[in-house]
Structures are given as structure tokens and as C-alpha cells.
C-alpha positions as CSV (number, residue, x, y, z in Angstrom):
1,M,-12.3,3.3,10.3
2,G,-16.0,5.2,11.1
3,T,-18.2,7.5,13.3
4,N,-21.5,7.8,14.5
5,Q,-22.4,4.2,13.8
6,N,-21.8,1.1,15.0
7,V,-18.3,-0.1,13.2
8,Q,-17.6,-3.0,14.7
9,Q,-20.8,-4.4,13.8
10,T,-20.5,-3.0,10.1
11,A,-16.7,-4.0,9.9
12,S,-18.0,-7.5,11.7
13,A,-21.0,-7.8,8.6
14,L,-18.1,-7.2,5.8
15,H,-15.5,-9.3,7.3
16,I,-13.2,-6.5,8.3
17,D,-11.0,-8.0,10.6
18,E,-9.5,-4.3,12.2
19,Y,-11.4,-1.1,12.4
20,K,-11.1,1.9,14.0
21,V,-13.2,4.2,15.7
22,F,-12.8,8.0,16.2
23,E,-14.7,10.9,17.7
24,Y,-16.5,13.6,15.5
25,S,-14.5,16.5,16.1
26,T,-12.2,18.3,14.8
27,E,-9.4,16.8,16.9
28,G,-10.9,13.0,16.3
29,M,-10.5,13.8,12.7
30,K,-7.0,15.1,13.1
31,R,-6.1,12.0,14.9
32,A,-7.7,9.6,12.3
33,W,-6.1,11.2,9.5
34,K,-2.8,11.3,11.1
35,S,-3.4,7.6,12.1
36,G,-4.7,6.5,8.5
37,M,-1.2,8.1,7.2
38,K,0.8,6.3,9.9
39,A,-0.9,3.1,9.0
40,S,-0.1,3.7,5.1
41,A,3.8,5.3,5.2
42,D,4.1,1.5,7.8
43,Y,3.2,-0.8,5.0
44,Y,4.6,1.0,1.9
45,D,8.4,1.0,4.3
46,R,7.4,-2.6,5.1
47,M,6.5,-3.0,1.2
48,S,9.8,-1.7,-0.3
49,Q,11.5,-4.0,2.2
50,Y,10.1,-7.0,1.3
51,K,11.0,-5.6,-2.6
52,K,14.4,-5.1,-1.8
53,D,15.3,-8.2,0.5
54,T,12.8,-10.2,-2.4
55,R,15.1,-9.3,-5.6
56,G,15.9,-12.3,-7.7
57,M,13.7,-14.5,-6.1
58,S,11.6,-17.1,-7.9
59,R,7.6,-16.6,-7.3
60,R,7.2,-19.5,-4.9
61,D,10.8,-17.9,-3.1
62,R,8.8,-15.0,-2.5
63,N,5.8,-16.0,-1.6
64,N,7.4,-18.7,1.2
65,Y,9.3,-15.2,2.4
66,Y,6.5,-13.2,2.7
67,R,4.8,-16.1,4.6
68,D,7.6,-17.0,7.1
69,R,7.6,-13.5,7.6
70,N,4.3,-12.4,7.8
71,K,4.3,-16.2,10.4
72,E,7.0,-14.7,12.7
73,D,5.9,-11.3,13.3
74,G,2.5,-10.3,11.0
75,W,4.4,-8.0,9.3
76,F,1.6,-7.5,6.8
77,D,-0.9,-7.9,9.1
78,K,0.0,-4.6,11.2
């Protein structure tokens, strides 16, 4: 996430596929903050569900679940 720089080029140089660009202003910062908070909350919601779904599974089965769930809908790529 960044502003006043070539975010895409910097992310690419660091082998980062996902990046966010925001406007360097009060409103831009608010939108960036909200976006980051939502992304974090969504991730933790998915991880919580993952832990519920995989409770009692072997490590191998959890890994398969993770792979299959992500393959179906990019669950952990969002």
C-alpha cells in the first residue's frame, strides 16, 4: 500500500502480487485505513471458519481442505 511512489513497480520488485494505491489526502487516508481494516477482518473471519471446519482433522486433511477451499473460491487469496 502506498502513495507518492510507483507502487506497482515497487511491489513487483519485491515479488508482491497484490498492492493498493491511495490518494495522499485526508479522505484518501481514511479510505485506505477502512480498506485495510476490512481486509484484516475478512481474513480473520475466514481463518476462524477454517479453524472450525478443520477441528479434529489430521494435518494432511487440513492441508487438503486448505488447498481445495482456496482452489474453489480463492478463499485465502482475497
